[in-house]
C-alpha positions in Angstrom: -22.4 35.4 0.9 -19.3 35.5 3.1 -20.4 32.3 4.8 -20.9 30.6 1.5 -17.4 31.6 0.3 -16.0 30.3 3.6 -17.9 27.1 3.2 -16.7 26.6 -0.3 -13.1 27.3 0.7 -13.3 24.7 3.5 -14.9 22.1 1.2 -12.3 22.6 -1.5 -9.4 22.6 1.0 -10.6 19.3 2.5 -11.0 17.8 -0.9 -7.6 19.0 -1.9 -5.9 17.6 1.3 -7.7 14.3 0.8 -6.6 14.1 -2.8 -3.0 14.9 -1.9 -2.9 12.3 0.8 -4.6 9.7 -1.5 -2.0 10.4 -4.2 0.9 9.9 -1.8 -0.7 6.8 -0.4 -1.0 5.3 -3.9 2.5 6.3 -4.7 4.3 5.1 -1.7 2.1 2.1 -0.7 0.8 0.7 -3.9 3.4 1.3 -6.6 2.7 -2.1 -8.2 -0.9 -1.3 -9.0 -0.4 2.2 -10.4 -1.8 2.7 -13.9 -3.0 5.6 -16.0 -6.4 4.0 -16.4 -7.0 4.1 -12.7 -5.8 7.7 -12.6 -8.2 8.7 -15.2 -11.0 6.8 -13.4 -10.3 8.7 -10.2 -10.2 12.0 -12.1 -13.6 11.3 -13.6 -15.0 10.6 -10.2 -13.5 13.9 -8.9 -15.0 15.8 -11.8 -18.4 14.3 -11.4 -18.2 15.0 -7.7 -17.0 18.6 -8.4 -20.0 19.1 -10.8 -22.5 18.0 -8.2 -20.7 20.0 -5.5 -20.8 23.1 -7.7 -24.6 22.7 -8.2 -25.3 22.1 -4.5 -23.1 24.9 -3.1 -23.8 27.6 -5.8 -27.5 27.0 -6.4 -29.1 25.0 -3.6 -27.1 26.6 -0.8 -26.8 30.0 -2.4 -29.6 31.6 -4.3 -27.5 34.4 -5.6 -26.0 32.4 -8.5 -27.6 32.2 -11.9 -29.0 28.7 -12.5 -27.7 28.7 -16.1 -24.2 29.5 -15.1 -24.2 26.8 -12.4 -25.6 24.2 -14.8 -23.0 25.1 -17.5 -20.1 24.7 -15.1 -21.4 21.5 -13.6 -22.1 20.1 -17.1 -18.6 21.0 -18.2 -17.0 19.2 -15.2 -19.2 16.1 -15.6 -18.9 16.2 -19.4 -15.1 16.4 -19.3 -15.0 13.5 -16.9 -17.2 11.4 -19.2 -15.2 12.4 -22.3 -12.0 11.2 -20.5 -13.6 7.7 -20.0 -14.8 7.6 -23.6 -11.3 8.4 -24.9 -9.9 5.6 -22.7 -12.1 3.1 -24.5 -11.2 4.2 -28.0 -8.9 2.0 -30.1 -6.1 4.5 -30.1 -2.4 4.2 -28.9 -1.9 5.0 -25.2 0.2 8.0 -26.1 -2.6 9.6 -28.1 -5.1 8.9 -25.4 -2.9 10.6 -22.8 -2.4 13.6 -25.1 -6.1 14.1 -25.6 -6.9 13.7 -21.9 -4.1 16.0 -20.7 -5.3 18.6 -23.3 -8.8 18.4 -21.8 -7.4 18.9 -18.3 -5.3 21.8 -19.5 -8.4 23.5 -21.0 -10.4 22.8 -17.8 -7.9 24.8 -15.6 -8.8 28.3 -17.0 -12.5 27.4 -17.3 -13.0 26.5 -13.7 -10.7 29.2 -12.4 -12.5 32.0 -14.3 -15.9 30.7 -13.3 -15.2 30.7 -9.6 -13.4 34.0 -9.7 -16.5 35.7 -11.1 -18.4 34.0 -8.3 -15.9 35.5 -5.9 -14.1 32.4 -4.6 -10.7 33.7 -3.9 -9.3 30.2 -2.9 -10.0 28.8 -6.4 -6.4 29.6 -7.3 -5.4 26.4 -5.5 -7.7 24.2 -7.7 -5.0 23.3 -10.3 -3.0 21.5 -7.5 -5.7 18.8 -7.7 -4.9 18.3 -11.4 -1.1 18.3 -10.9 -1.1 15.3 -8.5 -2.1 12.7 -11.1 0.9 13.5 -13.2 3.1 12.0 -10.6 2.5 8.6 -12.2 3.0 9.6 -15.9 6.2 8.5 -17.6 6.1 11.4 -20.2 7.2 14.6 -18.5 5.7 16.7 -21.4 2.2 16.2 -19.9 3.3 17.8 -16.7 4.7 20.6 -18.8 1.4 21.1 -20.6 -0.4 21.4 -17.3 2.3 23.8 -15.9 1.9 26.1 -18.9 -1.9 26.1 -18.6 -1.8 26.8 -14.8 0.8 29.7 -15.1 -1.0 31.3 -18.0 -4.3 31.1 -16.2 -2.8 32.8 -13.1 -1.3 35.6 -15.3 -4.6 36.1 -17.0 -6.3 36.4 -13.7 -3.7 38.9 -12.5 -4.1 41.0 -15.6 -7.9 41.0 -15.6 -8.1 41.7 -11.8 -11.8 40.8 -11.4 -13.8 42.5 -8.8 -13.5 40.7 -5.5 -14.3 41.4 -1.9 -10.7 40.9 -0.8 -8.1 43.1 -2.3 -5.2 41.2 -3.9 -1.9 42.9 -4.8 0.7 42.0 -7.5 2.7 40.4 -4.7 -0.1 38.0 -4.0 -0.3 36.9 -7.6 3.5 36.5 -7.7 3.3 34.4 -4.6 0.6 32.2 -6.1 2.6 31.8 -9.3 5.7 31.0 -7.2 3.8 28.4 -5.2 2.6 26.8 -8.4 6.2 26.7 -9.6 7.3 25.1 -6.4 4.4 22.6 -6.6 5.2 21.8 -10.2 8.9 21.3 -9.4 8.0 19.1 -6.5 5.7 17.0 -8.7 8.5 16.7 -11.2 10.9 15.5 -8.6 8.4 13.0 -7.1 7.5 11.9 -10.6 11.2 11.1 -11.3 11.5 9.3 -8.1 8.4 7.3 -8.9 9.6 6.4 -12.3 12.9 5.4 -10.9 11.2 3.0 -8.4 8.9 1.9 -11.1 11.8 1.1 -13.4 13.6 -0.7 -10.6 10.5 -2.8 -10.0 10.1 -3.5 -13.7 13.8 -4.4 -13.9 13.5 -6.8 -11.0 10.4 -8.3 -12.6 12.3 -8.7 -15.9 15.2 -10.3 -14.0 12.8 -12.7 -12.3 11.2 -13.5 -15.6 14.7 -14.2 -17.1 15.6 -16.5 -14.2 12.2 -18.3 -14.5 12.8 -18.7 -18.2 16.3 -20.0 -17.7 15.1 -22.3 -15.0 12.3 -23.6 -17.2 14.6 -24.1 -20.2 17.2 -26.0 -18.1 14.5 -28.5 -17.0 14.3 -29.5 -20.7 18.0 -29.7 -21.3 19.3 -33.2 -22.2 22.4 -34.7 -23.8 21.1 -34.0 -27.3 20.1 -30.3 -27.0 22.7 -29.3 -24.4 24.9 -27.2 -26.7 22.0 -25.3 -28.2 20.3 -24.7 -24.8 23.4 -23.5 -23.1 24.2 -21.2 -26.0 20.7 -19.7 -25.6 21.2 -19.3 -21.9 24.5 -17.4 -22.4 22.9 -15.3 -25.2 19.9 -14.1 -23.2 22.0 -13.5 -20.1 24.5 -11.4 -22.2 21.7 -9.5 -23.9 19.8 -8.8 -20.7 22.8 -7.1 -18.9 24.2 -5.7 -22.2 27.4 -7.7 -21.6 30.0 -8.4 -24.3 30.7 -12.0 -23.5 29.3 -14.9 -21.4 31.0 -18.3 -21.0 31.1 -21.6 -19.1 34.2 -23.5 -18.1 34.4 -26.9 -16.5 37.1 -28.6 -14.5 38.8 -31.9 -15.4 39.5 -33.2 -11.9 41.7 -36.1 -13.1 43.9 -34.0 -15.3 43.8 -30.9 -13.0 42.8 -28.7 -16.0 39.8 -26.7 -17.1 38.3 -25.9 -20.5 35.7 -23.5 -21.9 32.9 -25.7 -23.2 30.9 -22.8 -24.6 30.8 -19.0 -24.9 28.6 -16.3 -26.5 29.9 -13.0 -27.7 28.1 -9.9 -29.0 28.7 -8.9 -32.6 32.2 -7.6 -33.0 33.5 -9.2 -29.9 36.1 -12.0 -30.3 35.4 -15.4 -28.9 37.9 -16.7 -26.4 36.8 -20.4 -26.3 39.9 -21.6 -28.3 42.2 -20.0 -25.7 40.8 -21.9 -22.7 41.3 -25.6 -23.5 43.0 -28.0 -21.1 44.6 -25.2 -19.1 46.2 -26.1 -15.8 44.3 -25.2 -12.6 46.6 -22.7 -10.9 45.5 -22.9 -7.3 47.9 -20.0 -6.3 46.1 -17.6 -8.6 43.9 -15.6 -6.3 41.0 -15.5 -8.7 41.1 -19.3 -9.1 41.5 -19.5 -5.3 38.2 -17.6 -4.8 36.4 -19.9 -7.3 37.7 -23.0 -5.6 36.5 -21.6 -2.3 33.0 -21.2 -3.8 33.1 -17.4 -3.9 32.3 -14.9 -6.5 35.1 -13.0 -8.3 33.9 -9.5 -9.1 36.1 -6.8 -10.9 34.5 -3.6 -12.1 37.8 -2.4 -13.7 40.4 -5.1 -14.4 42.9 -2.5 -15.6 43.2 -1.3 -12.0 44.1 -4.8 -10.7 47.8 -5.8 -10.2 49.5 -6.8 -13.4 50.0 -10.4 -12.4 46.3 -10.8 -11.8 45.5 -9.7 -15.4 46.2 -13.3 -16.5 45.4 -14.4 -20.0 43.6 -17.6 -18.9 41.0 -15.5 -17.0 40.7 -12.9 -19.7 39.7 -15.4 -22.3 43.0 -14.8 -24.1 42.0 -11.1 -24.7 43.9 -8.4 -22.8 41.2 -5.7 -23.5 38.7 -7.0 -20.9 37.7 -4.2 -18.5 35.2 -5.7 -16.2 34.6 -9.3 -15.2 32.4 -11.4 -12.8 32.9 -15.2 -12.3 30.7 -17.5 -10.3 31.7 -21.1 -9.3 29.4 -24.0 -10.4 28.9 -26.8 -7.8 27.5 -30.3 -8.2 27.1 -32.7 -5.2 28.9 -30.2 -3.0 31.9 -30.1 -5.3 33.2 -27.3 -7.5 33.0 -28.6 -11.1 33.6 -25.3 -13.0 32.5 -21.7 -13.3 30.7 -19.3 -15.5 31.4 -15.7 -16.1 30.4 -12.4 -17.8 33.0 -10.1 -19.4 32.8 -6.5 -20.5 35.3 -5.5 -23.1 34.1 -2.2 -24.4 33.8 -0.3 -21.1 34.2 -0.6 -17.4 31.1 -1.6 -15.5 29.8 -1.2 -11.9 28.3 -4.6 -11.0 25.1 -4.2 -9.2 23.6 -6.5 -6.5 21.2 -7.9 -9.1 24.2 -9.0 -11.2 25.7 -10.9 -8.2 22.4 -12.5 -7.2 21.8 -13.5 -10.8 25.2 -15.1 -11.1 24.7 -17.1 -8.0 21.2 -18.3 -9.0 22.2 -19.3 -12.5 25.4 -21.0 -11.2 23.1 -23.2 -8.9 20.8 -23.9 -11.8 23.7 -24.9 -14.0 25.1 -27.1 -11.3 21.7 -28.9 -10.9 21.4 -29.2 -14.7 25.0 -30.6 -15.2 24.4 -33.1 -12.3 21.2 -34.3 -14.0 22.9 -34.6 -17.4 25.7 -36.6 -15.8 23.2 -38.9 -14.2 21.5 -39.3 -17.6 24.8 -40.1 -19.2 25.5 -42.7 -16.6 22.1 -44.2 -17.1 22.5 -44.1 -20.9 26.0 -45.7 -20.5 24.5 -48.5 -18.3 21.7 -49.0 -20.8 23.9 -49.2 -23.9 27.4 -50.1 -22.8 29.0 -53.0 -20.9 30.4 -52.0 -17.5 33.4 -54.3 -17.7 34.8 -53.8 -21.2 33.2 -50.3 -21.8 32.1 -51.7 -25.2 28.6 -51.3 -26.6 26.2 -54.0 -25.3 23.9 -56.3 -27.2 21.0 -53.7 -27.5 23.2 -50.9 -28.9 25.0 -53.4 -31.3 21.6 -54.6 -32.6 20.3 -51.1 -33.1 23.6 -50.0 -34.9 23.5 -53.1 -37.0 19.9 -52.4 -38.0 20.8 -48.9 -39.2 23.9 -50.2 -41.0 21.7 -52.7 -42.8 19.4 -49.9 -44.0 22.4 -47.9 -45.3 23.9 -51.0 -46.8 20.9 -51.4 -49.2 22.2 -48.5 -51.2 25.7 -50.1 -51.8 27.0 -53.3 -53.5 29.1 -54.4 -50.5 28.3 -56.8 -47.7 28.2 -56.6 -43.9 29.9 -59.2 -41.8 28.8 -60.2 -38.3 31.4 -62.1 -36.2 30.3 -64.1 -33.2 33.4 -64.7 -31.1 33.6 -66.9 -28.0 36.7 -67.3 -25.8 37.7 -70.9 -25.4 37.9 -72.3 -21.8 37.4 -68.8 -20.2 35.9 -70.5 -17.1 39.4 -71.8 -16.3 40.7 -68.3 -15.9 37.9 -67.4 -13.5 38.4 -70.6 -11.6 42.2 -70.2 -11.3 42.8 -66.5 -10.8 39.4 -65.2 -9.8 36.6 -63.2 -11.5 38.4 -59.9 -11.1 41.3 -61.0 -13.2 38.8 -62.6 -15.6 37.0 -59.2 -16.0 40.4 -57.5 -16.7 41.1 -60.2 -19.3 37.8 -59.5 -21.0 38.7 -55.8 -21.1 42.1 -56.5 -22.7 40.4 -58.8 -25.3 37.9 -56.0 -26.2 40.7 -53.4 -26.5 42.8 -55.7 -28.7 39.9 -56.3 -31.0 39.0 -52.6 -31.2 42.5 -51.7 -32.3 42.2 -54.2 -35.2 38.9 -52.9 -36.5 38.2 -49.8 -38.6 36.3 -46.8 -37.3 33.2 -47.9 -39.3 33.2 -51.3 -37.6 31.7 -52.0 -34.2 32.9 -54.2 -31.4 30.5 -55.2 -28.6 30.3 -57.6 -25.7 27.4 -59.9 -26.2 27.4 -61.7 -22.9 29.8 -63.6 -20.7 32.9 -64.3 -22.7 31.2 -63.7 -26.1 31.9 -60.7 -28.4 29.9 -59.5 -31.4 31.8 -57.7 -34.2 30.2 -55.8 -37.1 32.5 -55.4 -40.1 31.3 -53.0 -42.9 32.0 -52.7 -46.6 33.0 -56.3 -47.3 33.4 -57.1 -51.0 33.3 -60.9 -50.8 33.8 -64.0 -48.6 37.5 -64.0 -49.4 38.0 -60.5 -47.8 35.9 -61.6 -44.8 38.2 -64.6 -44.4 41.3 -62.5 -44.4 39.8 -60.3 -41.6 38.8 -63.4 -39.7 42.4 -64.7 -39.9 43.7 -61.4 -38.5 41.2 -61.6 -35.7 42.2 -65.2 -34.8 45.9 -64.1 -34.9 45.3 -61.7 -32.1 45.2 -64.7 -29.7 48.6 -66.0 -30.7 50.2 -63.5 -28.3 49.6 -63.9 -24.6 47.6 -61.4 -22.5 49.5 -59.9 -19.6 47.6 -59.6 -16.3 49.6 -58.3 -13.3 52.8 -59.5 -14.8 51.4 -63.0 -15.6 51.0 -64.4 -19.1 47.7 -65.9 -20.2 47.3 -67.7 -23.4 43.8 -67.7 -24.7 42.2 -69.1 -27.9 38.8 -68.2 -29.4 36.2 -69.8 -31.7 34.3 -67.6 -34.1 31.4 -67.9 -36.5 30.7 -65.5 -39.3 27.5 -64.5 -41.1 27.3 -62.1 -44.1 24.5 -59.7 -45.0 22.4 -60.4 -47.1 23.5 -63.9 -47.8 22.9 -65.3 -44.2 20.2 -63.0 -43.1 18.4 -59.7 -43.7 17.9 -58.5 -40.2 20.1 -58.2 -37.1 18.5 -61.1 -35.2 18.9 -63.6 -38.1 22.5 -62.5 -38.8 23.5 -62.9 -35.1 21.7 -66.2 -34.9 23.5 -67.6 -37.9 26.9 -66.3 -36.8 26.2 -68.1 -33.5 25.4 -71.3 -35.4 28.7 -71.1 -37.2 30.5 -70.4 -33.9 29.0 -73.5 -32.3 30.1 -75.6 -35.2 33.6 -74.2 -34.9 33.7 -75.2 -31.3 32.4 -78.7 -32.2 35.2 -79.1 -34.8 37.9 -78.5 -32.1 37.9 -74.8 -31.2 40.5 -72.2 -31.9 39.2 -71.6 -35.5 36.5 -69.7 -37.4 33.7 -70.9 -39.7 31.6 -69.0 -42.2 27.9 -69.8 -41.9 26.6 -72.2 -44.6 23.2 -73.4 -45.8 24.0 -76.9 -44.5 24.6 -75.5 -41.0 21.3 -73.7 -41.0 19.4 -76.7 -42.3 21.0 -78.9 -39.6 20.1 -76.4 -36.9 16.5 -76.1 -38.2 16.2 -79.8 -38.2 17.5 -80.0 -34.6 15.1 -77.3 -33.5 12.2 -79.2 -35.1 13.4 -82.4 -33.4 13.8 -80.6 -30.1 10.2 -79.2 -30.3 8.9 -82.7 -31.1 11.0 -84.3 -28.4 9.0 -82.5 -25.7 5.9 -84.4 -26.7 7.5 -87.6 -27.8 7.4 -89.3 -24.3 3.7 -88.5 -23.6 2.7 -89.5 -27.2 4.4 -92.9 -26.8 6.8 -92.3 -29.7 9.8 -93.5 -27.6 10.6 -97.1 -27.6 13.3 -99.4 -26.1 15.1 -102.0 -28.2 17.5 -104.6 -26.8 20.8 -105.9 -28.2 21.9 -109.3 -26.9 25.3 -109.9 -25.4 26.6 -113.4 -26.2 29.1 -115.4 -24.1 31.9 -116.6 -26.3 32.6 -119.7 -24.3 28.9 -121.0 -24.3 27.3 -119.1 -27.2 24.4 -118.2 -24.9 22.7 -114.8 -24.4 23.6 -113.8 -20.9 22.5 -110.2 -21.1 21.1 -107.4 -23.2 21.8 -103.7 -23.6 18.7 -101.5 -23.7 18.8 -98.9 -26.5 16.5 -96.0 -26.8 14.7 -95.4 -30.1 12.4 -92.7 -31.3 9.7 -93.7 -33.8 8.8 -90.3 -35.3 5.6 -90.3 -37.2 7.1 -88.2 -40.0 10.9 -88.7 -39.8 10.9 -92.4 -39.0 13.2 -94.1 -36.7 15.7 -91.8 -34.9 18.8 -93.2 -33.2 20.2 -92.5 -29.7 23.1 -90.6 -31.2 20.6 -87.9 -32.1 18.2 -88.2 -29.2 20.6 -88.2 -26.3 22.4 -84.9 -27.2 19.0 -83.2 -27.8 17.7 -84.5 -24.5 20.8 -83.2 -22.6 20.5 -79.8 -24.1 16.8 -79.5 -23.2 17.1 -81.1 -19.7 14.8 -83.8 -20.9 17.5 -86.4 -20.3 16.4 -87.0 -16.7 12.7 -87.9 -17.3 13.6 -89.8 -20.5 16.5 -91.6 -18.7 14.2 -92.5 -15.8 11.5 -93.8 -18.2 14.1 -96.0 -20.1 15.5 -97.4 -16.9 12.1 -98.3 -15.5 10.9 -99.8 -18.9 14.1 -101.9 -19.1 13.8 -103.2 -15.5 10.1 -103.9 -15.9 10.7 -105.8 -19.1 13.5 -107.9 -17.6 11.3 -108.8 -14.7 8.5 -109.7 -17.1 10.8 -112.2 -18.9 11.6 -113.8 -15.6 8.0 -114.1 -14.7 7.5 -115.8 -18.0 9.9 -118.5 -16.8 12.9 -117.3 -18.9 16.4 -117.8 -17.7 17.4 -114.6 -15.8 19.7 -112.3 -17.8 21.6 -109.1 -17.1 19.9 -105.8 -18.3 22.5 -103.1 -19.2 21.2 -99.5 -19.2 23.2 -96.4 -20.2 23.4 -93.5 -17.8 24.5 -90.2 -19.2 26.7 -87.6 -17.5 23.7 -85.4 -16.8 21.9 -88.2 -15.1 24.9 -88.9 -12.9 24.9 -85.3 -11.7 21.3 -85.7 -10.6 21.4 -85.9 -6.7 18.3 -88.1 -6.7 19.8 -90.7 -9.0 20.5 -93.4 -6.3 17.0 -93.1 -4.7 15.5 -93.0 -8.2 17.1 -96.4 -9.2 16.3 -97.9 -5.8 12.6 -96.8 -6.3 12.5 -98.3 -9.8 13.8 -101.6 -8.6 11.2 -101.8 -5.8 8.4 -100.8 -8.2 9.4 -103.4 -10.8 10.4 -106.1 -8.4 13.7 -106.7 -10.3 16.6 -107.9 -8.3 19.6 -105.5 -8.4 21.8 -108.4 -9.4 20.2 -108.3 -12.9 20.7 -104.6 -13.5 23.9 -103.2 -14.9 24.6 -99.4 -15.2 26.8 -98.3 -18.1 28.8 -95.1 -18.0 31.1 -93.7 -20.8 34.8 -93.3 -20.2 34.5 -89.5 -20.9 32.0 -89.4 -18.0 34.3 -91.4 -15.7 37.2 -89.0 -16.0 35.3 -85.9 -15.0 34.6 -84.9 -11.4 36.1 -88.2 -10.2 35.3 -87.8 -6.5 31.6 -87.3 -7.2 31.4 -90.1 -9.7 33.1 -92.6 -7.4 30.7 -91.7 -4.6 27.7 -92.3 -6.8 29.1 -95.6 -8.2 29.9 -96.9 -4.7 26.3 -96.2 -3.7 25.1 -98.2 -6.7 27.4 -101.1 -5.7 25.8 -101.0 -2.3 22.4 -101.5 -3.9 23.8 -104.6 -5.6 23.8 -103.1 -9.1 26.8 -104.0 -11.4 28.7 -101.3 -13.2 30.3 -101.2 -16.7 32.4 -98.6 -18.4 31.4 -98.1 -22.0 33.5 -97.0 -25.0 36.7 -97.9 -23.2 39.9 -96.9 -24.9 38.5 -93.8 -26.7 39.4 -91.2 -24.0 42.5 -90.5 -22.0 41.8 -91.7 -18.6 44.7 -93.0 -16.6 45.0 -96.4 -15.1 45.3 -94.9 -11.7 41.8 -93.5 -12.1 40.5 -96.7 -13.6 41.6 -98.8 -10.5 39.6 -96.3 -8.3 36.3 -97.0 -10.0 34.1 -99.9 -8.6 33.7 -101.6 -12.0 32.5 -105.0 -13.0 33.0 -104.9 -16.8 34.9 -103.1 -19.6 33.2 -102.5 -22.9 35.7 -102.2 -25.7 34.9 -99.5 -28.2 33.8 -100.5 -31.7 36.7 -98.7 -33.4 39.2 -101.2 -32.1 37.0 -104.1 -33.1 36.7 -102.8 -36.7 40.5 -103.0 -37.2 40.8 -106.6 -36.3 42.0 -108.6 -39.3 43.2 -105.5 -41.1 45.2 -103.3 -38.6 47.9 -104.9 -36.4 47.8 -101.9 -34.0 44.0 -102.2 -33.5 44.5 -106.0 -32.8 47.3 -105.2 -30.3 45.1 -102.6 -28.5 42.1 -104.9 -28.4 44.2 -107.7 -27.0 45.7 -105.3 -24.4 42.3 -104.1 -23.3 41.2 -107.8 -22.8 44.3 -108.6 -20.8 43.9 -105.4 -18.8 40.4 -106.4 -17.9 41.5 -109.9 -16.9 44.3 -108.6 -14.7 41.8 -106.3 -13.0 39.3 -109.0 -12.5 36.8 -107.4 -14.9 34.8 -109.1 -17.6 35.3 -107.6 -21.1 32.6 -107.0 -23.7 33.5 -106.3 -27.3 31.0 -104.0 -29.1 30.3 -103.8 -32.8 31.3 -107.4 -33.7 30.2 -108.1 -37.3 32.6 -110.5 -38.9 33.9 -114.1 -38.4 37.5 -112.9 -38.2 36.7 -110.6 -35.4 34.9 -113.4 -33.5 37.8 -115.8 -34.0 40.4 -113.2 -32.8 38.3 -112.3 -29.7 37.7 -116.0 -28.9 41.5 -116.6 -29.1 42.1 -113.5 -26.9 39.7 -114.9 -24.4 37.2 -112.0 -24.6 34.2 -112.8 -22.4 31.3 -111.4 -24.3 30.5 -110.0 -27.7 27.8 -107.6 -28.8 27.1 -106.9 -32.5 25.4 -107.7 -35.7 27.4 -110.9 -36.1 24.9 -112.5 -33.7 22.1 -110.0 -33.2 21.1 -106.5 -34.1 18.9 -104.5 -31.6 15.5 -106.2 -31.3 12.2 -105.5 -29.7 11.1 -107.2 -26.5 9.1 -109.9 -28.4 12.0 -111.0 -30.5 14.2 -111.2 -27.4 11.5 -113.3 -25.7 11.7 -115.7 -28.6 15.5 -116.0 -28.4 15.3 -116.7 -24.7 12.6 -119.3 -25.1 14.7 -121.2 -27.7 17.7 -120.9 -25.5 15.8 -122.2 -22.5 
């Protein structure tokens, strides 16, 4: 029996030591995995193990115990363990589960103690230590108290009952046991508090990490539109997490050397200080500002203890009752752009390391967020605003006009769209450079903006063109008054680097809904009116009209048809004879382009040539006319007709073609026409532009043997000095001077002067548009060489010219 008691004592002692060490390992090594569910699970295993151990030691190893008593105790141990697991799985609050389980353990203490005392196990008094250990991980200290009461009462009962044992125990022994239990319970209490402290610290760090993760995640979604709401939420959750009275963000204005509070959050009852920090100067001598500008934290647990001069209003948000403060600088691209801070007004506060780390982390997040938003603003500006004038660009103007049209549908007023183009702006760029030109565009934009209302919009369309939307127009008369004011802006010079620049502008105006019901149509019709204003002489404005739109539509139709006219064979060449006044014979013809449109009929060169020049079709069409005329002239010669001169008009666009000389040379070779029978006609307006290049081209033509005539002479303002430089063979007097012969003395004088000028320069003179006998008589008297006009012949096809030449031969 003594051996059995000793064996039981050793087993329970080993189990006790193992459980103590396991508990301390779990507490110190695995605090992050501690949970009451695991504690209950381990207790259940211990009870099942204790029930089996009771049966093995008391019945199998010792035959002195009653089987019924052994089975009862084993069943109680195993049953209590299973009941604990059942309670864990019930749909009850955790507090109720803990209460039931602790109550079961408290009942188990006297049951096990009394059973083993009757058996004679004198060491069973230490058994309750096993049950105390799990309470190290419980947050509610009342559970440890319940176990302490159960253990102490059990020991007192054992002392009073004094069961029969083999070893005599005195009252001192029982007092010692009770004292040991008190010490153990106190130690468990202390370790439990330490555990809870560490558990709370861990939980607090996890909460802080979750807060930082949440803020970081929220900041990823911050943009220009939700910035204010998102930053307010950031300040709110930061303030509520640390139980701080006020959180705020201030940003520096580096140009003005000031800083302003862009946003703050205050707990209820705390005064906002945002209004006190607006455009305040950056005091670099202030030591708190100095720390911020040096990218360091400012930390003050009790501001009242700082020197008086430090307690500055600008850092106390205008409130002198602040007691604790922490400020962290915000950096962007390695530059301090502002700071954010936390203030405590109601009490002093010892800032912890977590506060400092949190402030630094959030300051970095704010810096990255503000950098990204600045980049978004820059991209948005580049996408919607003009870099030079800082005005809205075409896209933003179109979108704004669209929404204005939608709102306009609910009113009785009109919207006006002004398309304004600066006249001769290229001259500015060419004379003073593009930099000065850009500055001039900026000044023009600013001048227009000052004239317009806030509800209007000024934008730069492209180049030197501006679009202006004017809202709430009652009628065309009001629009005309605004347009007059707009044009008057250009009466005063623009000052660039002390130099005066006078600039004029042409403008076209379209009204909604008269001239269009969508932005594209309104802008297009305003552009049409602007082009017409330029054609009428510039420095004026025109309102769009139905006639303008019809003309443009007709030109667009013609332009589209012109692309196919050549390949469809719709273009033809007619020839108008030139008659020698002295002999009355046809000595030459002028080739004239005609367009025989299947629907619109015969279209004159006055329409075809401008369209061809706008669409770059002038070169292929001009080449076709030139080759057709040369081929026809050679064909007449092959028929045995007397050789005549073929005059072909060359436009300014053709003259700019670098391949023109080789093109004419190739045509002459292909057709077999001698250069002596080809004459190239250029207009006077072409001759006065880019004189050096024109002279070079004309000299090359002369080297080929081609003669040269200047057409429409007298209508432009070329000087005689330029005229003598051109390698000309003939002058063609413009029709307007011929028309005045017999009616206008001045026209007669000019016509005579042109003839005499040609004679003096050794040039033949051709009078165009001769239709009357009086004109022929005057020109013959003035010794004009050739006449061309309806008096003799109108433009004819090749077959009719052939008949004339045959009769003449």
